[in-house]
N, C-alpha and C positions, 0 to 999 in steps of 0.2 A: 504494500500500500504506500502510495506516495506520501512523503512527510511534508506537511505544510507548515510554513512559517507565518501563515495567515497574512496573508492572504492574497492571495487571489487578487493582487494589484490593488490594495485598498488605500486610496486617498492619501498617500504619503505626502507630507509637506515639509520634509527636512531640507534645509538649505544646502546647495543652491535650490531656491524654491521656484524660480520663474525664469525659464529660458537658460541660456548659457552665459555666465558672467564673462566679460572680456578681460577684466583685471581685478584680482583679489587683493585686499589689503586689510591688515589689522590696524589698530589705532596708531601704533608706532610707525608702521610703514606709511600709512595714509598721511600722517602729519608731516613726515619727511618728504613726501612727494612734491616734486616741482610741477607736476601735471595733474592737479586735482580733477581735471575734466576727464581723465582716463579711468578713474576709479568707478567700477561698476558694482562691485560687491564688497561691502564693508563689514568686518567681523568685530563687534564690540562685546562679545560674550564674556561672561564671568568678570566683569569690571566693577561690580557692586554699584552700578549707576543708579541714581535716584531721579535723574532727568536726562533728556537727550542733550549731549554736549553741543555747544554752539558751533564747533568746528565741522560738525556733520553737514551743515548747510553749505559748506564750501564745495562739496562734491555734487555739482549740478546735474551730472549724468548718472547718479547712483540709481541702480535698479533693485538691488537686494540689500537688506539691512538685517544683520543677525544681532539681536539684543538679548539672547538667551542668558539665563543665569544672572540676572540683575535684580534691582529693587524698584522698577519703574512704576509710577503711579498714573502716568498718562502718556498717550501718544498724541502730541499736540497738533492742532490744525496747521501750525507753522510748517509741518512736513510737506505741505502742498507746494512749497517753494521748489521741492525736488520733483520736477514734472515727470521724470522717468521712473520714480520709485514705485515699484509694483508689488514687492513682497517684503514682509517683515516677520521675523521669528521672535516670539516672546515666550519661548518654552522655559520651564523652570524659573519663572519670574517670582521672586519673593520666597524661594524655598531654601536659600542658603543657610539661614539660621536653623531651620528644621534639620537639615542634613548634618550640621555641626553638632546639634544635640544628640542625634543618633550616633555620630562618631564618638562623642565623649562617653556615652553609655557603653558602647562596645569596647572602648579602651579601658574603662573602669572594670568591666567584666573580665577582660584579659588579665588585668593586674590582680584581680581577686582570686586567680587560680584556675582559670579555664584550661590552661595548658599543662595541667597536672600530669598528664601522661607523657610529657616530654617535649620541650621546645627549648633547646639549648640557647638559642639566640634571643629568646624573649621570655626569660624566666619571670614568673609572677612575683609580686611583692611577698606573698605568703601562700601557703597551700591550704586547701580545705578537704574535708572528707567528702565522700560521695553525696551524702544527704545535703550538705551545705552547697555543694556544686549544683545539684539539681534545683535547689531553691533559688540560687543565684541566677541560673539559666532561665528559670521560669519567670522570675521577676524582671530580668532583662528583656525577655520576649514581650511581656505585657507592657513595659515602659516604651519600648520601640514601637509597638503596635499602636499605643495611645497617641504617640506623636504623629505617626504616619497616617492615622485616620482622622486627625484633627484638620478641618478645612483651613485653607490659607485665607487669612484676613485681608491680604493685599489683592484688591480687584481693580485692575487698571481701567481708566476711563479713555475714551476715544474722541478725538476731534473729528471734524467733517473732512476725512481724507478722501478726496474725490478720485484719486488715481490708484488707490490700493486695490489690488486684485487677490492677493494671497496673504493669509494671516495664520500663524501657528500659535496657539495658546495651550499646547499640550504639556502634560506633566507639571501642572501648576498646583495640584492639590486643591483646585477651585471647585466650590459648590455652585457657583453662579458666574455669569459674566455681566458686566455692567450694561445697563440698558442703553447706554450711549453707543453701543456697537451698531445699533440700527442706523447710525449716521454714515456708516461705511456702505453707501448705496450701491457702489460698483463692485463690491467684494464678490469674488467667484469661488474661492477655495478657503475653507475654514477648518482648521484642525483643533478639536477640543478633546483629543484622546487622553487617556490616563489622568482623569480628574475625578471629582466626586459628584458630577452632575446627576441629579435624580430625575430630571426631565429635560426635554429640549427647551433651552431658554426661550421664552416668548419673544424677546427682541431678535433672536436669531431667525425665528420663523417669519420675520418681516423683511428679511434680506432677499428682495425679489429676484436679484440676479445671481444668487448663489447656485453654483453648479456642482460643487463637491463639499460634502459635510462628513467629517470623521468624528464619531463619538465613541470610538473603541475604548473598552475597559473603563467604563464609568459605572453608574448604577441606574441607568435610564429606564424609567417606566413610560411606555408610550401611551398609556391611557390618557385620553383627553388632549393629545398632541394635535396641534392645528397645522396641517400640511398645505392648506389652501393657497398660501402665498409662496410656496416653494415649488411652483409648477415648472421652474427651469432646472430643477435639480437633476443631475445626471448620475452622480455617485453618492450613495448613502452607505456608510459603514457603521455598524452597531455591534461589532464583535465583543463578546464577553461582558454583557450587561445583566444577564439573568432574566431577559425578556421571555414571557410565557406565551403571548399571543400578539398578533399584528392587527392593529385597529382598522376599522373600515375606512377611516379618513385617508389612509395611504393610497387610496385609489386616485387621489389628486396628482400623484407623481407620474404624470403621463410621459415625461421625457426621460425617466430613469433608465439608465443603461447598466449600472452595476449596483447590486444590493448584496451587502456582506453581513450575514447574520450568524456567523459561526460562534460556537461556545456560548449559547444561550440555553433556555429551557423551553423552547417553542414546541407546543404540542399540536398546533394547527395554524394554518395561514388564514387569518381572520378578515382578509379583504379580497376583493376581486382582482387578483394579481394579473389576470388576463387583460386588464385595462392598460397595463404597462407594456404596450406593444413594442417599445424600443429596447426592452430589457434583454441584454445579451449575456450577463453574468450573474448567477444566483448562487450564493454560498450559504448552505444550511448545515455545514459541518458541525458535528457534536451538538445535536439538539435531541428532542424527544418525540419526533414525528413517528407515528405508527402507520401512516399511509401518505401517499402523494396526492395532494389536492388536485382534483380533476381539472381545475381551471389553469393549473400550471402547464398542462399540455397544449394550451392555446397561446403559447408565446412564440410567434413565428421567428423572432430574431435571436432566440436563446442559443448561445454557443457553448457556454460553460455552466454545468450543473453539478454541484458537489453536495451529496447527501450522505457522506461518510459519517459513521458513528451515530446512527439513529436507531429506530426500532421497527423499521419497515420489514414486513414479512412477505408481501406480495407486490409484484411489479406488473402494472397494467399493460395490456397490449397497446394502449394509447401512447406509450413511450415512443412508438414509431412515428408519431406526428411531429416530433421535434426535429424536423428535417435538417436544420442548420447546426445541430449539436456537434461540437468538436471534442469536448471534454466531458466525460461522464464518470462520476464516482458514486458507486453504491456500496462501497466497502464497509465492512463491520456493521451489517444489519443482521437480519435473520432470514434472508431470501433463500428459498430452496428450489425455485423454478424460474426460468428465464423464458419470456415469450419469444416466439419466432420474429415478432415485429422489431426486435432489437437489431436485426439485420437491415432494417430500413434506414438506419442512421448512416447514410453513405459518406458523410463528411467527417465521421468520427476518427480522431487521431489518437485518443487516449481513452482506455476503458479499464476502470478499476472495479473488480468484482471480488476482491480478496476478503477473507474472513467472513464468509457466509456459509450456507449449507447446500451449495449447488452440487448435484451429483451428475448432471448431464448438461452439455452445452447445445444450444439450438444450432442446427446446420446453417441457418441463415447468416451466421457470423462470417461465413466465407465471402459474403458480399461487402465486407468492410475493407475495401481495397486500400484505403488510406491509413489504416490503423498502424501506429508505430509503437504504442505501449499497450500491453495486455497483462494485467495482473490477476492471477487466479489462485494464488497461494492460500493455504488454510481453508480449503473447501472439502468436499467429499467425492472428488473425482476418482473413478477407478480405472479410467483409461484416457489416453490422450487422443482426441479426434484427429485423424489424418488430414482432414480438410483445413486445419489450422496452418499446415505447411504451405497453403496457397496464399496466405497473407504475407506476401513477399516484401512488404515495406516495414515489417516488424523490426524494431531496434531493441526493445526491452520486453522480454517474456519471462514471467515468473509463475511456475507451477509447483513451487515447493510446498511441502507439508500437505500432500494429498495421499491417495492410495494407489497411485499410478505405478504399474509394474512393467510397462513396456513403452517404447517410443518408435515411431516409424523412422526408417533410415532417411526419409525425405526431409527430416529436420535440417539436414545440411543444405537444403535449398534456400534457407532463410539467410541469404548472403549479406543482408544489411544488419543482421542481429549483432548487437554489441554487449548485451547483458542477457544471460540465460541462467536462471536459477531453478534447480530441480531437486535439491536436497530434501531429505526426510520424506521419501516416498517408499514404495514397496519393491524397488528393483532388487533382483537377485544379482548382486555384484560378482558372484562367482560363476555365473552362467556364461556360455559361449555367446549368447545374444548380447549380453552386456559388454563382453570383450569387444565385439564389433562396434557397439555404440561408443565405447571408450575411444576407439580409433576415429570415429566421426567427431567426437569432442576435441580430439587432438588437432584435427584439420580446422575446426572452428577456431581453436585458440591461435592457430597460425594466422588467421585473419584478424587477430587481436580481439576476438570475442571473449568476454569473461564468462566462463562456464563453471558454475558451482554445483557439483554433483555429490 
């Protein structure tokens, strides 16, 4: 099964945030520059700044400004003097003191004897018995958790920045954003990930030109969320929020192209997802779905569908309606039967069916002529279908941990194969047939194919 780092191309707004900077500078380099007009990207991160320095306004062609790790209370309207400024990062704003408190607690814990079992270079001030060490560890964990879960009191304000298109406020331990964010009328990308947001801030829902919104790893409850003014939104990422259902109001997101909902607790899709006719990428990795909503099959533009780690037992024949699908993962569910219509997905290049209960593959899979990745490991297959050797574009084939006892010699016809995993099956490695297969594997390895048998 493919390992995901989540995701799925989710709304990243790390600097460089907007386009390609022509010349980078930190504060020292910028101030020494004799050509301030050439500075396109300015890095003022970690300077403990409480206001924007006056010298910033010298860089008339500045496009990107990194203000991460400071103590800023406002992005002033004066920044409009920088006509080309399009992107600002305010990540970890106002969190330095919190991090220092955590560091001091960890240091005190070290000194109190946590390295009892031996750390020659960092001997503690005194040693404790096991009971004392357990108590100290528990107290330290509670103290750090209390600090980390306390919302940041520093909530920056925003002037009317007419040129700003990209803003990152991630990792700020913020429970809210200031209502003045609605002044950023032309904002297109907003990153609010890794905060303490419990809802989509009402002022954010008034950003009519917003195209990308990242709320990953917050505590967002979508109940009552107003999506009516977010009709231009193309990317919405809500990974890791504990969401249980999707509200009917999401039907307003007609332009949505990417919807990332991994690592939630979603049991059902509560809105007419078929209204999102532009949706090309849907990530429902690690949720609690027991079935696929029928409306999902009416998404003509869908190219990527990830349903890994859910509780789906049956796959409807309607899966074949998703004619443009290129990536499909149904791994780690409880599926025991695959419909013939799976072979109708003629554009499919990656198919993940691992960690299910499949005992037989539909012959229609032979029609998946563009398939490059096929993962079937950890199922209940007792034989390897010879027709799979006709999938000549395969590059990654995993059939490990099944009950397969034999392979067709035609496996050598998969000349593009680069990864072939077949360990933990039922092969008789002492048999004459396996000896011949081993010769085939040797030929494949000469083509630089990784064969793990």
